[in-house]
BASERO-976956 format. One line per 4 residues: their letters; for each residue x, y, z of C-alpha. Coordinates in Angstrom, 1 decimal, padded with zeros to 4 digits. Layout:
BEGIN
a> X Y Z  ...
END
This chain:
BEGIN
msfr> 006.6 018.3 000.3  010.2 019.0 001.3  011.9 017.1 004.7  012.0 020.8 006.0
qakk> 008.5 021.3 005.5  007.6 017.7 007.0  009.8 018.3 009.8  008.1 021.5 010.9
rvdd> 004.7 019.9 010.7  006.2 017.3 012.9  008.0 019.9 015.5  004.7 022.4 015.8
tlel> 002.7 019.0 016.7  005.4 018.4 019.2  004.9 021.9 020.8  001.6 022.0 021.1
ipla> 001.2 018.2 023.1  001.9 020.0 026.3  -000.7 022.7 026.1  -003.1 019.5 025.1
kedp> -002.1 018.1 028.7  -002.7 021.1 030.4  -006.2 022.4 028.3  -008.5 019.7 026.9
ayai> -009.8 021.8 024.1  -006.4 021.5 022.6  -006.6 017.5 022.5  -008.8 017.4 019.3
evea> -007.0 019.5 017.3  -003.5 017.9 018.6  -004.6 014.7 017.7  -005.3 015.6 014.2
mane> -002.2 017.1 013.9  -000.6 014.2 015.3  -002.3 011.7 012.5  -001.5 014.0 010.0
aqai> 002.1 014.4 010.7  002.3 010.3 011.0  000.7 010.1 007.5  003.4 012.7 006.1
vekm> 006.1 010.6 007.5  004.5 007.2 006.5  004.3 008.5 002.8  007.9 010.0 002.4
efar> 009.1 006.8 004.5  008.0 004.7 001.1  009.2 007.7 -001.1  012.4 007.1 000.2
mlag> 012.0 003.3 -001.1  011.9 004.2 -005.0  015.2 006.2 -004.6  016.8 003.0 -007.1
eldk> 018.7 004.4 -009.9  016.1 002.5 -012.2  013.0 002.8 -010.4  011.5 005.8 -012.1
ndal> 011.8 003.8 -015.8  009.1 002.0 -017.3  009.5 -002.0 -016.4  009.5 -005.1 -019.0
mtin> 007.8 -008.2 -017.6  008.1 -011.7 -018.6  005.1 -014.6 -017.8  005.8 -017.9 -018.4
sgag> 003.7 -020.9 -017.4  005.0 -023.5 -015.2  004.4 -027.4 -015.8  000.8 -028.4 -015.8
gtes> -000.4 -028.1 -019.5  -003.2 -026.1 -019.7  -004.0 -025.3 -016.1  -000.7 -023.5 -016.0
cdwa> -001.5 -021.6 -019.5  -004.8 -020.4 -018.0  -003.3 -019.0 -014.8  -000.3 -017.1 -016.9
amvy> -003.3 -015.5 -018.6  -004.6 -014.5 -015.2  -001.8 -013.3 -014.2  -001.2 -011.2 -017.3
rmyt> -004.8 -009.8 -016.9  -003.8 -008.8 -013.1  -000.9 -006.8 -014.2  -002.7 -004.8 -017.2
rwae> -005.5 -003.8 -015.1  -003.2 -002.5 -012.0  -001.4 -001.1 -014.7  -004.7 000.6 -016.2
krgh> -005.9 001.8 -012.7  -002.5 003.8 -012.6  -002.8 005.3 -016.1  000.0 003.3 -017.4
kiei> 000.3 001.9 -020.9  001.1 -001.6 -022.2  003.2 -002.5 -025.1  003.3 -006.3 -026.2
vdyq> 006.1 -007.6 -027.6  006.2 -011.2 -027.7  002.6 -013.3 -027.4  002.9 -017.3 -027.2
agde> -000.6 -018.4 -027.0  -001.4 -021.7 -024.9  -002.0 -024.9 -027.1  -005.9 -025.1 -025.5
agik> -006.5 -021.9 -023.7  -004.4 -019.1 -022.3  -000.5 -018.1 -022.4  002.5 -019.8 -022.5
svaf> 004.4 -017.0 -022.5  004.3 -013.1 -022.7  006.4 -010.3 -022.7  005.4 -006.6 -022.7
yvrg> 006.5 -003.1 -021.2  004.6 -001.4 -018.4  005.1 002.4 -019.4  004.8 004.9 -016.6
ayay> 006.1 007.0 -013.8  007.6 004.4 -011.5  006.5 001.4 -013.0  009.6 -000.6 -012.4
gylk> 009.8 000.8 -008.9  006.6 -000.6 -007.9  006.9 -003.8 -009.9  010.4 -005.0 -009.1
setg> 008.3 -006.7 -005.9  006.7 -009.0 -008.6  009.6 -011.1 -009.6  009.1 -014.9 -008.5
vhrl> 006.8 -017.8 -008.6  002.7 -017.0 -008.1  000.9 -020.3 -007.0  -002.5 -020.4 -007.6
vris> -004.9 -023.2 -005.7  -008.1 -023.7 -007.3  -011.1 -025.7 -008.3  -009.7 -026.4 -011.8
pfda> -012.2 -025.4 -014.4  -010.5 -027.9 -017.1  -011.2 -030.7 -014.4  -014.3 -032.7 -015.2
narr> -014.3 -033.6 -011.8  -013.7 -030.7 -010.1  -010.6 -031.6 -008.3  -008.8 -028.7 -006.4
htsf> -005.4 -028.2 -008.5  -002.1 -026.2 -007.8  -000.9 -024.2 -010.9  002.4 -022.0 -011.2
vsvf> 003.7 -019.0 -013.0  006.9 -017.2 -013.3  007.1 -013.8 -013.5  010.5 -011.7 -014.3
vsad> 010.7 -007.8 -014.6  013.7 -005.7 -015.3  013.9 -002.0 -015.6  014.1 -000.8 -019.7
iddd> 017.4 000.4 -019.4  018.6 003.5 -021.5  020.7 002.9 -024.4  023.9 004.3 -022.8
ieie> 024.0 001.3 -019.9  026.8 -000.8 -020.8  025.9 -004.7 -021.0  028.3 -006.6 -023.2
iaek> 027.1 -009.2 -025.1  029.0 -011.1 -027.1  028.0 -012.3 -030.5  029.3 -016.1 -029.9
dlkv> 026.9 -016.1 -026.8  023.9 -015.5 -028.9  021.5 -018.0 -030.3  019.3 -016.5 -032.8
dtyr> 015.7 -018.1 -034.0  013.4 -016.4 -036.3  009.9 -017.4 -036.4  006.5 -016.0 -037.7
agga> 003.9 -013.7 -035.8  000.5 -015.2 -035.0  -001.6 -017.4 -033.2  -003.7 -016.2 -030.3
ggqh> -002.8 -012.7 -029.1  -001.9 -012.0 -033.1  -004.5 -009.4 -032.6  -002.5 -007.5 -030.3
vnkt> 000.7 -007.4 -032.6  001.8 -007.0 -036.2  001.7 -010.4 -038.2  005.0 -010.9 -040.3
dsav> 007.3 -013.4 -041.1  010.0 -011.6 -039.3  010.1 -012.3 -035.6  013.0 -013.2 -033.5
rlth> 014.2 -014.8 -030.3  017.3 -014.0 -029.0  018.9 -016.5 -026.5  022.1 -015.6 -024.4
tptg> 023.8 -019.2 -023.8  025.9 -018.4 -020.9  022.7 -017.4 -018.7  019.9 -019.2 -020.8
vvaa> 018.0 -015.2 -020.4  015.7 -014.9 -023.6  014.3 -012.0 -025.1  011.8 -012.3 -028.1
sqse> 010.3 -009.8 -030.1  007.3 -010.1 -032.8  005.4 -006.6 -032.9  007.7 -004.9 -035.4
rsqh> 007.4 -005.1 -039.3  011.0 -006.2 -040.3  013.6 -008.5 -038.9  016.2 -005.9 -038.5
qnra> 013.5 -003.5 -035.9  012.4 -006.9 -034.0  016.3 -008.1 -033.5  017.2 -004.6 -032.2
kamk> 013.9 -004.1 -029.7  014.7 -008.2 -028.6  018.6 -007.1 -028.0  017.7 -004.2 -025.6
mlra> 015.0 -006.5 -023.7  018.0 -008.7 -023.6  020.4 -006.3 -022.1  017.5 -005.2 -019.6
klye> 017.5 -008.5 -018.5  020.8 -009.5 -018.1  021.3 -005.8 -016.1  018.4 -006.9 -013.8
lemq> 020.2 -010.4 -013.1  023.5 -008.7 -012.5  021.8 -006.4 -010.1  020.0 -009.4 -008.2
krqa> 023.4 -011.2 -008.3  024.6 -007.8 -006.2  021.6 -008.0 -003.9  022.2 -011.8 -003.1
eqdk> 025.8 -011.0 -002.3  024.4 -008.2 -000.3  021.9 -009.9 001.7  024.8 -012.8 002.7
inkt> 026.2 -009.8 004.9  022.9 -008.6 005.9  020.7 -011.0 007.1  017.6 -008.8 007.9
kkai> 017.0 -008.2 004.3  015.0 -010.2 002.5  016.5 -011.9 -000.7  014.8 -011.9 -004.1
ewgs> 015.7 -015.0 -006.2  014.6 -016.0 -009.6  012.6 -018.9 -009.1  011.2 -018.5 -005.5
qirs> 007.7 -018.8 -004.4  007.0 -015.3 -003.7  002.7 -015.5 -003.4  -000.1 -017.6 -002.9
yvlq> -003.7 -017.1 -004.5  -006.0 -019.8 -002.8  -009.5 -019.7 -004.2  -010.6 -023.1 -002.9
pyrl> -011.1 -024.2 000.2  -010.8 -020.6 001.6  -010.1 -017.3 -000.5  -006.6 -015.6 000.5
vkdh> -003.9 -013.8 -001.3  -000.8 -014.1 000.9  002.9 -012.6 -000.1  005.3 -015.2 001.9
rtgf> 008.2 -012.8 002.0  006.4 -010.3 004.2  003.3 -011.8 005.1  001.1 -009.1 004.1
slgn> -002.4 -010.9 003.2  -005.7 -010.0 001.9  -008.7 -011.9 002.2  -010.4 -010.6 -001.5
adgv> -008.7 -012.7 -003.7  -011.0 -011.4 -006.6  -009.7 -007.6 -006.0  -005.9 -008.7 -006.1
ldgn> -006.8 -010.7 -009.3  -008.3 -007.7 -010.7  -005.4 -005.2 -010.2  -005.4 -004.5 -006.8
ldgf> -001.4 -005.4 -005.7  -000.5 -001.6 -004.6  -000.9 -003.3 -000.6  001.5 -006.1 -001.6
meaf> 003.9 -003.8 -003.3  004.8 -001.5 -000.7  004.6 -004.3 002.1  007.4 -005.7 000.1
llaq> 009.2 -002.2 -000.4  009.3 -001.1 003.0  010.3 -004.6 004.2  013.4 -004.0 001.9
ggkg> 014.6 -001.2 002.9  015.8 001.9 000.5  019.2 004.0 000.0  018.7 007.6 -000.4
fvtd> 015.9 010.3 -000.7  013.8 011.0 -003.6  012.4 014.3 -003.1  010.0 014.2 -006.1
tgmd> 008.3 011.2 -006.7  005.1 012.2 -008.1  003.6 011.6 -004.5  001.2 014.0 -003.3
v> 002.7 014.2 000.5
END
């Protein structure tokens, strides 16, 4: 729906309000029109939040387990499942490019693309540290444990975006693909891990059959991550000027998932929370994402987001 069409709906509702005051028979109709107009405006306001240059793009996600061994690796696997379930519900596709299994259970790290309309626009809200509180299934004494997982999200950028990476700034490691998770990728002897030494940013690929192809894919991922870091740097500088905006900083604890002694998932940036923790872990994340995007504000106006407004 265009801005003019939406404005006409609102104007029509405003014109009928005086009639409703004079004749109660109009009141029910006007109330319904007012509710519809409000819903339209709210949807258009949210669509405006997805007006960023890269919001339409696919997303590249990296999940890393924190300190805590098996407990954190298991939490990383839960977080990975949470995002794959979210993607499935939206009809998006998952493409794993690197998978490092935990020593006993779970995942040490996983990098994957989420391919679908506005994947990055939504998932950019997820960068940061995710905290889990629960009774550990790995503790024979059934004690409560706290685990941390870091999530980093960048847009799958086009090849024409210029990000200069000097060869001298690259550390290149090759390794054999495999381990738990090998069922998701092609097992080869040509997996590649690139480390950008000035920033410490890492990108790895083991999904292609040749070292050359894996290096090319890892380089594209590295460029996307460095682009995202640059965007966050600019955002942080802007936030110093505009204190009303909430900063998005790598390493910040953004959300807590409490399963014991009560059940609650709370986003610390927006205050949005849900008591249905199981539903959240099954991919019901839209409420958190929308609250974050609306709190952050946006630039410009999207005329077509694929949303039925």
